[in-house]
Biopython code that builds the backbone (N, CA, C, O; Angstrom):
import numpy as np
from Bio.PDB.StructureBuilder import StructureBuilder

atoms = [
    (1, "UNK", "N", (0.590, -2.364, 1.990)),
    (1, "UNK", "CA", (1.027, -1.781, 0.885)),
    (1, "UNK", "C", (0.935, -0.637, 1.354)),
    (1, "UNK", "O", (0.171, -0.474, 2.305)),
    (2, "UNK", "N", (1.730, 0.548, 0.792)),
    (2, "UNK", "CA", (1.548, 1.840, 0.896)),
    (2, "UNK", "C", (0.828, 2.943, 0.061)),
    (2, "UNK", "O", (0.862, 3.026, -1.167)),
    (3, "UNK", "N", (0.326, 3.582, 0.715)),
    (3, "UNK", "CA", (-1.281, 3.899, 0.171)),
    (3, "UNK", "C", (-0.950, 6.076, -0.139)),
    (3, "UNK", "O", (-1.017, 6.842, 0.823)),
    (4, "UNK", "N", (-0.716, 6.458, -1.213)),
    (4, "UNK", "CA", (-0.247, 7.941, -1.156)),
    (4, "UNK", "C", (-1.428, 8.590, -2.098)),
    (4, "UNK", "O", (-1.864, 8.294, -3.211)),
    (5, "UNK", "N", (-1.820, 9.866, -0.900)),
    (5, "UNK", "CA", (-2.702, 10.592, -1.423)),
    (5, "UNK", "C", (-1.953, 12.415, -1.844)),
    (5, "UNK", "O", (-1.169, 13.135, -1.225)),
    (6, "UNK", "N", (-2.639, 12.566, -3.082)),
    (6, "UNK", "CA", (-2.190, 13.637, -3.509)),
    (6, "UNK", "C", (-2.945, 14.763, -3.224)),
    (6, "UNK", "O", (-4.121, 14.501, -2.973)),
    (7, "UNK", "N", (-2.445, 16.688, -3.157)),
    (7, "UNK", "CA", (-3.427, 17.243, -3.985)),
    (7, "UNK", "C", (-4.659, 17.377, -2.919)),
    (7, "UNK", "O", (-4.568, 17.178, -1.707)),
    (8, "UNK", "N", (-5.716, 17.722, -3.570)),
    (8, "UNK", "CA", (-7.063, 17.316, -3.129)),
    (8, "UNK", "C", (-7.224, 16.024, -2.162)),
    (8, "UNK", "O", (-7.656, 16.147, -1.015)),
    (9, "UNK", "N", (-6.897, 14.957, -2.635)),
    (9, "UNK", "CA", (-7.348, 13.646, -1.849)),
    (9, "UNK", "C", (-6.503, 14.119, -0.892)),
    (9, "UNK", "O", (-7.100, 14.171, 0.183)),
    (10, "UNK", "N", (-5.242, 14.529, -0.805)),
    (10, "UNK", "CA", (-4.734, 14.348, 0.404)),
    (10, "UNK", "C", (-5.605, 15.712, 1.528)),
    (10, "UNK", "O", (-6.079, 15.407, 2.622)),
    (11, "UNK", "N", (-5.633, 16.521, 1.212)),
    (11, "UNK", "CA", (-6.649, 17.220, 1.555)),
    (11, "UNK", "C", (-7.939, 16.694, 2.322)),
    (11, "UNK", "O", (-8.333, 17.258, 3.343)),
    (12, "UNK", "N", (-8.409, 15.876, 1.922)),
    (12, "UNK", "CA", (-10.058, 15.396, 2.180)),
    (12, "UNK", "C", (-10.219, 14.259, 3.122)),
    (12, "UNK", "O", (-11.215, 13.856, 3.721)),
    (13, "UNK", "N", (-8.735, 13.759, 3.098)),
    (13, "UNK", "CA", (-8.520, 12.652, 4.062)),
    (13, "UNK", "C", (-7.611, 12.592, 4.885)),
    (13, "UNK", "O", (-7.597, 11.609, 5.626)),
    (14, "UNK", "N", (-6.540, 13.641, 5.026)),
    (14, "UNK", "CA", (-5.967, 14.142, 6.234)),
    (14, "UNK", "C", (-4.544, 13.666, 6.076)),
    (14, "UNK", "O", (-3.958, 14.310, 6.946)),
    (15, "UNK", "N", (-3.760, 13.003, 5.544)),
    (15, "UNK", "CA", (-2.960, 12.840, 5.615)),
    (15, "UNK", "C", (-2.453, 12.648, 4.310)),
    (15, "UNK", "O", (-3.162, 12.686, 3.305)),
    (16, "UNK", "N", (-0.993, 12.403, 4.315)),
    (16, "UNK", "CA", (-0.312, 12.169, 2.595)),
    (16, "UNK", "C", (-0.068, 10.621, 2.508)),
    (16, "UNK", "O", (-0.185, 10.477, 1.291)),
    (17, "UNK", "N", (0.149, 9.585, 2.918)),
    (17, "UNK", "CA", (0.177, 8.657, 3.034)),
    (17, "UNK", "C", (0.023, 7.543, 4.185)),
    (17, "UNK", "O", (0.029, 8.095, 5.285)),
    (18, "UNK", "N", (-0.089, 6.387, 4.258)),
    (18, "UNK", "CA", (-0.249, 5.449, 5.310)),
    (18, "UNK", "C", (-0.145, 3.966, 4.333)),
    (18, "UNK", "O", (-0.333, 3.675, 3.151)),
    (19, "UNK", "N", (0.327, 3.153, 5.762)),
    (19, "UNK", "CA", (0.211, 2.116, 5.329)),
    (19, "UNK", "C", (-1.247, 1.148, 5.469)),
    (19, "UNK", "O", (-1.951, 1.334, 6.461)),
    (20, "UNK", "N", (-1.578, 0.321, 4.639)),
    (20, "UNK", "CA", (-2.604, -0.315, 4.382)),
    (20, "UNK", "C", (-2.762, -1.817, 4.198)),
    (20, "UNK", "O", (-2.554, -2.381, 3.124)),
    (21, "UNK", "N", (-3.246, -2.592, 5.617)),
    (21, "UNK", "CA", (-3.186, -4.290, 5.448)),
    (21, "UNK", "C", (-4.560, -4.093, 4.379)),
    (21, "UNK", "O", (-5.449, -3.251, 4.505)),
    (22, "UNK", "N", (-4.431, -5.160, 3.279)),
    (22, "UNK", "CA", (-5.718, -5.218, 2.724)),
    (22, "UNK", "C", (-5.464, -6.787, 1.785)),
    (22, "UNK", "O", (-4.397, -7.383, 1.644)),
    (23, "UNK", "N", (-6.763, -7.151, 1.266)),
    (23, "UNK", "CA", (-6.600, -8.752, 0.753)),
    (23, "UNK", "C", (-7.134, -8.187, -0.702)),
    (23, "UNK", "O", (-7.205, -9.001, -1.622)),
    (24, "UNK", "N", (-7.624, -6.413, -1.005)),
    (24, "UNK", "CA", (-8.096, -6.219, -2.198)),
    (24, "UNK", "C", (-6.992, -6.971, -3.450)),
    (24, "UNK", "O", (-5.765, -7.064, -3.471)),
    (25, "UNK", "N", (-8.037, -7.422, -4.408)),
    (25, "UNK", "CA", (-7.465, -7.964, -5.613)),
    (25, "UNK", "C", (-7.048, -6.595, -6.794)),
    (25, "UNK", "O", (-6.101, -6.656, -7.577)),
    (26, "UNK", "N", (-7.964, -5.465, -6.678)),
    (26, "UNK", "CA", (-7.414, -4.130, -7.915)),
    (26, "UNK", "C", (-7.982, -3.255, -6.970)),
    (26, "UNK", "O", (-8.531, -3.439, -5.884)),
    (27, "UNK", "N", (-7.613, -1.860, -7.913)),
    (27, "UNK", "CA", (-7.538, -1.157, -7.132)),
    (27, "UNK", "C", (-8.875, -0.667, -6.905)),
    (27, "UNK", "O", (-9.051, -0.128, -5.812)),
    (28, "UNK", "N", (-10.181, -0.756, -7.955)),
    (28, "UNK", "CA", (-11.192, -0.468, -7.097)),
    (28, "UNK", "C", (-12.104, -1.262, -5.902)),
    (28, "UNK", "O", (-13.125, -0.813, -5.380)),
    (29, "UNK", "N", (-11.524, -2.427, -5.644)),
    (29, "UNK", "CA", (-11.578, -3.091, -4.470)),
    (29, "UNK", "C", (-11.032, -2.194, -3.256)),
    (29, "UNK", "O", (-11.687, -1.541, -2.444)),
    (30, "UNK", "N", (-10.008, -2.309, -3.340)),
    (30, "UNK", "CA", (-8.944, -1.192, -2.240)),
    (30, "UNK", "C", (-10.076, -0.104, -2.397)),
    (30, "UNK", "O", (-10.988, -0.309, -1.596)),
    (31, "UNK", "N", (-10.221, 0.708, -2.993)),
    (31, "UNK", "CA", (-11.021, 1.736, -3.214)),
    (31, "UNK", "C", (-11.988, 1.512, -1.898)),
    (31, "UNK", "O", (-11.862, 2.010, -0.779)),
    (32, "UNK", "N", (-12.945, 0.647, -2.362)),
    (32, "UNK", "CA", (-14.183, -0.247, -1.845)),
    (32, "UNK", "C", (-13.795, -0.029, -0.196)),
    (32, "UNK", "O", (-14.351, 0.713, 0.615)),
    (33, "UNK", "N", (-12.586, -0.989, 0.007)),
    (33, "UNK", "CA", (-12.402, -1.109, 1.501)),
    (33, "UNK", "C", (-12.149, 0.338, 1.921)),
    (33, "UNK", "O", (-12.782, 0.599, 2.943)),
    (34, "UNK", "N", (-11.543, 1.197, 1.535)),
    (34, "UNK", "CA", (-10.863, 2.382, 1.975)),
    (34, "UNK", "C", (-12.406, 3.170, 2.191)),
    (34, "UNK", "O", (-12.652, 3.662, 3.292)),
    (35, "UNK", "N", (-13.334, 3.248, 1.166)),
    (35, "UNK", "CA", (-14.276, 4.137, 1.309)),
    (35, "UNK", "C", (-15.178, 3.532, 2.829)),
    (35, "UNK", "O", (-15.964, 4.280, 3.410)),
    (36, "UNK", "N", (-14.907, 2.107, 3.309)),
    (36, "UNK", "CA", (-15.922, 1.750, 4.624)),
    (36, "UNK", "C", (-14.951, 2.686, 5.402)),
    (36, "UNK", "O", (-15.882, 3.384, 5.806)),
    (37, "UNK", "N", (-14.240, 3.077, 5.758)),
    (37, "UNK", "CA", (-13.099, 3.355, 6.924)),
    (37, "UNK", "C", (-13.850, 4.307, 7.543)),
    (37, "UNK", "O", (-14.525, 3.803, 8.441)),
    (38, "UNK", "N", (-14.022, 5.634, 7.410)),
    (38, "UNK", "CA", (-14.742, 6.873, 8.062)),
    (38, "UNK", "C", (-15.039, 7.562, 6.706)),
    (38, "UNK", "O", (-14.419, 7.373, 5.659)),
    (39, "UNK", "N", (-16.146, 8.435, 6.909)),
    (39, "UNK", "CA", (-16.543, 9.895, 6.195)),
    (39, "UNK", "C", (-15.566, 10.540, 5.036)),
    (39, "UNK", "O", (-15.914, 10.948, 3.928)),
    (40, "UNK", "N", (-13.909, 10.509, 5.753)),
    (40, "UNK", "CA", (-13.225, 11.594, 5.107)),
    (40, "UNK", "C", (-12.856, 10.757, 3.873)),
    (40, "UNK", "O", (-12.461, 11.267, 2.825)),
    (41, "UNK", "N", (-13.025, 9.317, 4.085)),
    (41, "UNK", "CA", (-12.228, 8.242, 2.632)),
    (41, "UNK", "C", (-13.488, 8.301, 1.534)),
    (41, "UNK", "O", (-13.258, 8.343, 0.325)),
    (42, "UNK", "N", (-14.603, 8.299, 1.984)),
    (42, "UNK", "CA", (-16.032, 8.348, 1.100)),
    (42, "UNK", "C", (-16.427, 9.830, 0.438)),
    (42, "UNK", "O", (-16.909, 9.945, -0.689)),
    (43, "UNK", "N", (-16.181, 10.785, 1.207)),
    (43, "UNK", "CA", (-16.080, 11.952, 0.652)),
    (43, "UNK", "C", (-14.675, 12.194, -0.511)),
    (43, "UNK", "O", (-14.745, 12.833, -1.561)),
    (44, "UNK", "N", (-13.813, 11.698, -0.128)),
    (44, "UNK", "CA", (-12.582, 12.038, -1.289)),
    (44, "UNK", "C", (-12.758, 11.021, -2.660)),
    (44, "UNK", "O", (-12.540, 11.503, -3.771)),
    (45, "UNK", "N", (-13.142, 9.664, -2.522)),
    (45, "UNK", "CA", (-13.627, 8.543, -3.405)),
    (45, "UNK", "C", (-14.548, 8.849, -4.039)),
    (45, "UNK", "O", (-14.813, 8.234, -5.072)),
    (46, "UNK", "N", (-15.289, 9.873, -3.609)),
    (46, "UNK", "CA", (-16.731, 9.751, -3.756)),
    (46, "UNK", "C", (-16.791, 9.724, -5.536)),
    (46, "UNK", "O", (-17.280, 8.692, -5.995)),
    (47, "UNK", "N", (-16.467, 10.465, -6.251)),
    (47, "UNK", "CA", (-16.120, 10.802, -7.674)),
    (47, "UNK", "C", (-15.050, 10.272, -8.280)),
    (47, "UNK", "O", (-14.283, 11.095, -8.779)),
    (48, "UNK", "N", (-14.712, 8.898, -8.408)),
    (48, "UNK", "CA", (-13.657, 7.860, -9.145)),
    (48, "UNK", "C", (-13.256, 8.622, -10.483)),
    (48, "UNK", "O", (-12.144, 8.492, -10.996)),
    (49, "UNK", "N", (-14.415, 9.551, -11.080)),
    (49, "UNK", "CA", (-13.763, 9.610, -12.521)),
    (49, "UNK", "C", (-12.890, 11.119, -12.324)),
    (49, "UNK", "O", (-12.136, 11.368, -13.266)),
    (50, "UNK", "N", (-12.917, 12.015, -11.334)),
    (50, "UNK", "CA", (-12.293, 13.137, -10.768)),
    (50, "UNK", "C", (-10.821, 12.640, -10.463)),
    (50, "UNK", "O", (-9.875, 13.418, -10.595)),
    (51, "UNK", "N", (-10.678, 11.589, -10.134)),
    (51, "UNK", "CA", (-9.338, 10.767, -9.516)),
    (51, "UNK", "C", (-8.746, 9.771, -10.563)),
    (51, "UNK", "O", (-9.415, 9.049, -11.301)),
    (52, "UNK", "N", (-7.297, 9.853, -10.505)),
    (52, "UNK", "CA", (-6.208, 9.152, -11.401)),
    (52, "UNK", "C", (-5.861, 8.378, -10.472)),
    (52, "UNK", "O", (-5.997, 8.673, -9.285)),
    (53, "UNK", "N", (-5.304, 7.146, -10.945)),
    (53, "UNK", "CA", (-4.574, 6.073, -9.977)),
    (53, "UNK", "C", (-2.781, 5.775, -10.255)),
    (53, "UNK", "O", (-2.355, 6.072, -11.371)),
    (54, "UNK", "N", (-2.012, 5.323, -9.447)),
    (54, "UNK", "CA", (-0.555, 4.906, -10.151)),
    (54, "UNK", "C", (-0.571, 3.553, -9.462)),
    (54, "UNK", "O", (-1.512, 3.334, -8.699)),
    (55, "UNK", "N", (0.183, 2.792, -9.606)),
    (55, "UNK", "CA", (0.364, 1.461, -8.881)),
    (55, "UNK", "C", (1.556, 1.095, -9.513)),
    (55, "UNK", "O", (1.928, 0.699, -10.618)),
    (56, "UNK", "N", (2.227, 1.492, -7.929)),
    (56, "UNK", "CA", (4.027, 1.272, -8.171)),
    (56, "UNK", "C", (4.592, 1.767, -9.089)),
    (56, "UNK", "O", (5.450, 1.211, -9.775)),
    (57, "UNK", "N", (3.873, 3.707, -9.313)),
    (57, "UNK", "CA", (4.569, 4.324, -9.901)),
    (57, "UNK", "C", (4.053, 3.965, -11.952)),
    (57, "UNK", "O", (4.666, 4.224, -12.989)),
    (58, "UNK", "N", (3.136, 3.511, -11.780)),
    (58, "UNK", "CA", (2.635, 3.182, -13.103)),
    (58, "UNK", "C", (1.388, 3.790, -13.225)),
    (58, "UNK", "O", (0.578, 3.546, -12.331)),
    (59, "UNK", "N", (1.042, 4.557, -14.169)),
    (59, "UNK", "CA", (-0.435, 5.143, -14.425)),
    (59, "UNK", "C", (-1.048, 4.256, -14.871)),
    (59, "UNK", "O", (-0.636, 3.663, -15.869)),
    (60, "UNK", "N", (-2.334, 3.883, -14.185)),
    (60, "UNK", "CA", (-3.340, 2.706, -14.548)),
    (60, "UNK", "C", (-4.629, 2.616, -14.506)),
    (60, "UNK", "O", (-4.899, 3.814, -14.419)),
    (61, "UNK", "N", (-5.623, 2.081, -14.504)),
    (61, "UNK", "CA", (-6.767, 1.796, -14.331)),
    (61, "UNK", "C", (-7.442, 1.320, -12.720)),
    (61, "UNK", "O", (-6.927, 0.575, -11.887)),
    (62, "UNK", "N", (-8.897, 2.123, -12.653)),
    (62, "UNK", "CA", (-9.152, 1.246, -11.178)),
    (62, "UNK", "C", (-8.963, -0.222, -11.387)),
    (62, "UNK", "O", (-8.487, -0.784, -10.401)),
    (63, "UNK", "N", (-9.169, -0.853, -12.233)),
    (63, "UNK", "CA", (-9.421, -2.371, -12.312)),
    (63, "UNK", "C", (-8.126, -3.013, -12.519)),
    (63, "UNK", "O", (-8.079, -4.242, -12.578)),
    (64, "UNK", "N", (-6.882, -2.179, -12.656)),
    (64, "UNK", "CA", (-5.622, -2.925, -11.900)),
    (64, "UNK", "C", (-5.423, -3.717, -10.966)),
    (64, "UNK", "O", (-5.811, -3.657, -9.799)),
    (65, "UNK", "N", (-4.812, -4.468, -11.481)),
    (65, "UNK", "CA", (-4.570, -5.979, -10.112)),
    (65, "UNK", "C", (-3.427, -5.235, -9.068)),
    (65, "UNK", "O", (-2.464, -4.523, -9.350)),
    (66, "UNK", "N", (-3.864, -5.630, -7.957)),
    (66, "UNK", "CA", (-2.697, -5.533, -6.846)),
    (66, "UNK", "C", (-1.717, -6.182, -6.484)),
    (66, "UNK", "O", (-0.810, -5.939, -5.689)),
    (67, "UNK", "N", (-1.982, -7.132, -7.196)),
    (67, "UNK", "CA", (-1.077, -8.351, -7.412)),
    (67, "UNK", "C", (0.252, -8.062, -6.974)),
    (67, "UNK", "O", (0.831, -7.184, -7.612)),
    (68, "UNK", "N", (1.040, -8.753, -5.766)),
    (68, "UNK", "CA", (2.433, -7.903, -5.532)),
    (68, "UNK", "C", (2.468, -6.445, -5.782)),
    (68, "UNK", "O", (3.414, -6.191, -6.528)),
    (69, "UNK", "N", (1.973, -5.662, -5.533)),
    (69, "UNK", "CA", (2.039, -4.516, -5.733)),
    (69, "UNK", "C", (2.084, -3.872, -4.367)),
    (69, "UNK", "O", (1.171, -4.058, -3.563)),
    (70, "UNK", "N", (3.231, -3.043, -4.067)),
    (70, "UNK", "CA", (4.023, -2.182, -2.953)),
    (70, "UNK", "C", (3.179, -0.682, -2.745)),
    (70, "UNK", "O", (3.094, -0.275, -1.587)),
    (71, "UNK", "N", (2.658, 0.010, -3.671)),
    (71, "UNK", "CA", (2.263, 1.503, -3.942)),
    (71, "UNK", "C", (1.559, 1.758, -4.367)),
    (71, "UNK", "O", (1.931, 2.097, -5.490)),
    (72, "UNK", "N", (0.330, 1.900, -4.247)),
    (72, "UNK", "CA", (-0.552, 2.791, -4.995)),
    (72, "UNK", "C", (-0.765, 4.242, -4.220)),
    (72, "UNK", "O", (-0.898, 4.572, -3.041)),
    (73, "UNK", "N", (-0.720, 5.072, -5.742)),
    (73, "UNK", "CA", (-1.263, 6.572, -5.326)),
    (73, "UNK", "C", (-2.289, 7.250, -6.140)),
    (73, "UNK", "O", (-2.269, 7.190, -7.369)),
    (74, "UNK", "N", (-3.198, 7.904, -5.466)),
    (74, "UNK", "CA", (-4.369, 9.038, -5.864)),
    (74, "UNK", "C", (-4.004, 9.895, -5.710)),
    (74, "UNK", "O", (-3.479, 10.356, -4.696)),
    (75, "UNK", "N", (-4.235, 10.442, -6.926)),
    (75, "UNK", "CA", (-4.352, 12.071, -7.363)),
    (75, "UNK", "C", (-5.628, 12.796, -8.414)),
    (75, "UNK", "O", (-6.665, 12.176, -8.650)),
    (76, "UNK", "N", (-5.440, 13.742, -8.798)),
    (76, "UNK", "CA", (-6.598, 14.152, -9.740)),
    (76, "UNK", "C", (-6.145, 14.727, -10.591)),
    (76, "UNK", "O", (-5.492, 15.743, -10.356)),
    (77, "UNK", "N", (-6.308, 14.345, -11.654)),
    (77, "UNK", "CA", (-5.798, 14.973, -13.543)),
    (77, "UNK", "C", (-4.858, 15.585, -13.121)),
    (77, "UNK", "O", (-5.136, 16.437, -12.278)),
    (78, "UNK", "N", (-3.822, 15.472, -13.396)),
    (78, "UNK", "CA", (-3.067, 15.982, -14.352)),
    (78, "UNK", "C", (-3.417, 17.622, -15.900)),
    (78, "UNK", "O", (-3.911, 17.406, -17.007)),
    (79, "UNK", "N", (-3.003, 18.882, -15.430)),
    (79, "UNK", "CA", (-2.811, 19.231, -16.166)),
    (79, "UNK", "C", (-1.837, 20.519, -16.788)),
    (79, "UNK", "O", (-1.212, 21.370, -16.154)),
    (80, "UNK", "N", (-1.959, 20.319, -18.317)),
    (80, "UNK", "CA", (-0.804, 21.184, -19.101)),
    (80, "UNK", "C", (-0.508, 22.534, -19.051)),
    (80, "UNK", "O", (-1.613, 23.075, -19.041)),
    (81, "UNK", "N", (0.319, 23.365, -19.015)),
    (81, "UNK", "CA", (0.401, 24.812, -19.491)),
    (81, "UNK", "C", (1.044, 25.086, -19.503)),
    (81, "UNK", "O", (1.215, 26.247, -19.872)),
]
sb = StructureBuilder()
sb.init_structure("model")
sb.init_model(0)
sb.init_chain("A")
sb.init_seg("    ")
for serial, (resi, resn, name, xyz) in enumerate(atoms, 1):
    if name == "N":
        sb.init_residue(resn, " ", resi, " ")
    sb.init_atom(name, np.array(xyz, "f"), 0.0, 1.0, " ", f" {name:<3s}", serial, name[0])
structure = sb.get_structure()
């Protein structure tokens, strides 16, 4: 699946997107897998309360299923103004 990173998440990980082979059942499982890759992922995902996630361009929670998902995006909360 494609994993996309936006704003400071992209800056900490160092890439805007990547293809990931995963057996993760949920977004939280995917995050757990990514955090074990390298320190830069551990840093980016150290505080999940500071992150939002979308699965196939639908805003969702970290307990969302990845069954059939093609894309997961991580980004900071959006603010209006």
